[in-house]
C-alpha positions as CSV (number, residue, x, y, z in Angstrom):
1,M,16.2,19.1,-21.5
2,D,13.9,19.6,-24.5
3,A,13.5,22.9,-26.3
4,A,10.2,23.8,-24.6
5,A,11.7,23.4,-21.1
6,T,14.8,25.4,-22.1
7,Q,12.5,28.2,-23.4
8,E,10.4,28.1,-20.2
9,T,13.6,28.3,-18.0
10,R,15.0,31.2,-20.1
11,G,11.6,33.0,-19.8
12,T,11.6,32.6,-16.1
13,R,15.2,33.7,-15.8
14,E,14.5,36.8,-17.8
15,Q,11.4,37.6,-15.7
16,V,13.3,37.3,-12.5
17,L,16.2,39.3,-13.7
18,T,13.8,42.0,-15.0
19,G,12.2,42.1,-11.6
20,L,15.5,42.4,-9.8
21,F,16.6,45.1,-12.2
22,R,13.5,47.2,-11.7
23,S,13.6,46.7,-7.9
24,H,17.3,47.2,-7.2
25,C,19.2,48.8,-10.1
26,V,19.0,52.3,-8.8
27,E,20.2,51.1,-5.3
28,L,23.1,49.2,-6.9
29,V,24.1,52.2,-9.1
30,R,24.1,54.4,-6.0
31,L,26.3,51.9,-4.2
32,A,28.8,51.8,-7.0
33,Y,28.7,55.6,-7.3
34,C,29.5,56.0,-3.7
35,L,32.5,53.7,-4.1
36,L,33.7,55.0,-7.5
37,G,32.5,58.6,-7.7
38,D,31.7,58.3,-11.4
39,R,28.2,57.7,-12.6
40,E,29.2,56.2,-15.9
41,R,31.6,53.7,-14.4
42,A,29.0,52.9,-11.7
43,E,26.4,52.0,-14.3
44,E,28.9,49.9,-16.2
45,A,29.9,48.0,-13.0
46,V,26.2,47.3,-12.3
47,Q,25.6,46.2,-15.9
48,E,28.5,43.8,-15.8
49,V,27.3,42.3,-12.5
50,Y,23.8,41.7,-13.9
51,L,25.3,40.0,-17.0
52,S,27.4,37.8,-14.6
53,L,24.2,36.8,-12.8
54,F,22.6,36.0,-16.1
55,R,25.5,33.8,-17.1
56,H,25.7,32.0,-13.7
57,W,22.0,31.3,-13.5
58,P,20.2,30.1,-11.4
59,P,20.6,31.6,-7.9
60,R,19.2,29.7,-4.9
61,D,16.4,32.3,-4.6
62,E,15.8,36.0,-5.1
63,R,17.4,37.0,-1.8
64,S,20.6,35.2,-2.7
65,A,20.5,36.8,-6.2
66,L,20.4,40.3,-4.5
67,A,23.3,39.3,-2.3
68,Y,25.2,38.2,-5.3
69,L,24.5,41.5,-7.1
70,R,25.6,43.6,-4.1
71,A,28.7,41.6,-3.5
72,G,29.5,41.7,-7.2
73,V,29.1,45.4,-7.4
74,I,31.4,45.9,-4.4
75,N,34.0,43.5,-5.9
76,R,33.7,45.1,-9.4
77,C,34.2,48.5,-7.9
78,R,37.3,47.4,-5.9
79,S,38.8,46.0,-9.1
80,D,38.0,49.1,-11.0
81,Q,39.6,51.3,-8.3
82,R,42.8,49.2,-8.3
83,R,43.0,49.4,-12.1
84,I,42.7,53.2,-12.3
85,Y,44.2,54.3,-9.0
86,S,47.5,55.4,-10.4
87,A,45.9,57.3,-13.3
88,R,43.6,59.3,-11.0
89,R,45.7,60.0,-8.0
90,G,44.8,63.7,-7.7
91,E,41.2,63.5,-8.9
92,P,38.5,63.0,-6.2
93,L,36.5,59.7,-6.3
94,L,33.2,61.3,-5.4
95,R,32.2,64.5,-7.3
96,V,29.7,66.8,-5.7
97,S,28.7,68.2,-9.0
98,D,26.7,65.0,-9.6
99,V,24.6,65.7,-6.5
100,G,21.4,67.3,-8.0
101,A,19.4,70.1,-6.5
102,Q,16.2,69.0,-4.7
103,A,12.9,70.3,-5.9
104,G,11.5,73.1,-3.9
105,T,14.8,74.4,-2.5
106,D,16.1,77.9,-3.1
107,A,19.6,78.6,-4.5
108,A,21.1,79.4,-1.1
109,T,19.9,76.2,0.5
110,D,21.2,74.3,-2.5
111,V,24.7,75.9,-2.2
112,V,24.8,75.0,1.6
113,A,23.7,71.4,0.9
114,R,26.3,71.0,-1.8
115,D,29.0,72.5,0.4
116,E,28.1,70.1,3.2
117,A,27.9,67.1,0.8
118,S,31.3,68.1,-0.6
119,R,32.9,68.3,2.9
120,L,31.3,64.9,3.9
121,A,32.3,63.2,0.6
122,E,35.9,64.5,1.0
123,Q,36.1,63.1,4.5
124,V,34.5,59.8,3.6
125,R,37.0,59.5,0.7
126,E,39.9,59.9,3.1
127,L,38.8,57.0,5.3
128,P,40.6,53.7,5.0
129,R,38.9,51.4,2.4
130,R,37.2,49.1,4.8
131,Q,35.8,51.9,7.0
132,R,34.6,53.7,3.8
133,E,32.8,50.5,2.6
134,V,31.2,49.9,6.0
135,I,30.0,53.5,6.3
136,T,28.6,53.4,2.8
137,C,26.8,50.1,3.4
138,R,25.5,51.0,6.8
139,Y,24.5,54.6,6.4
140,Y,24.0,55.1,2.7
141,L,22.4,51.8,1.8
142,Q,21.0,51.5,5.3
143,L,21.9,47.8,5.6
144,T,21.9,46.1,9.0
145,E,25.2,45.1,10.6
146,R,24.6,41.5,9.6
147,E,23.7,42.4,6.0
148,T,26.8,44.6,5.8
149,A,29.0,41.8,7.2
150,E,27.6,39.3,4.7
151,L,28.1,41.7,1.8
152,L,31.6,42.6,2.7
153,E,32.5,39.1,3.9
154,I,33.6,40.2,7.3
155,G,32.3,39.5,10.8
156,V,29.6,41.6,12.5
157,G,32.2,42.7,15.1
158,S,34.4,44.0,12.4
159,V,31.4,45.9,10.9
160,K,30.8,47.5,14.4
161,R,34.5,48.3,14.8
162,H,34.9,49.9,11.4
163,A,31.7,51.8,11.6
164,H,32.6,53.2,15.1
165,R,36.1,54.2,14.0
166,G,34.9,55.7,10.7
167,L,32.1,57.7,12.4
168,A,34.5,58.9,15.1
169,T,37.0,60.0,12.5
170,L,34.3,61.8,10.5
171,Q,32.9,63.5,13.5
172,S,36.3,64.8,14.7
173,R,37.3,65.9,11.2
174,L,34.0,67.7,10.5
175,E,34.0,69.4,13.8
176,G,37.6,70.5,13.3
177,S,36.8,72.0,9.9
178,R,33.9,74.2,11.2
């Protein structure tokens, strides 16, 4: 491959990655944040996955690149959790203090929303890992069952089972705590 062709390929790669970054970075950081509970670590995980995609260029198409990014973020978060688990046993994975106040709400509404978010985050955090991942993908990222199955590399039936069990557990725990 000559220098001009290499430069053109590099320009195309950078354009596609820039487009993917602009379109999906916030979503991927949110995914990582839901799994890690720390914004800085979430941003680092996403950055590392984008660098990995850059190194392993080219993907088949933009859709496969997005799937690569999502799967990479989940796998990176799993690795990160395993690495720091023993050091953070007593510290929560998801901190409600990072949930910002919404514009136009009064202080009382904000306090109630934070309390509800805190209770929900605590309950999601206590779910088994696979249920937590399925609940995050299905209801936070709003992925379909098939997309969730592909992302987590499990069957659609497993997605349905883990979602059902996770939601049932959350519902009973949240009703019990009222």
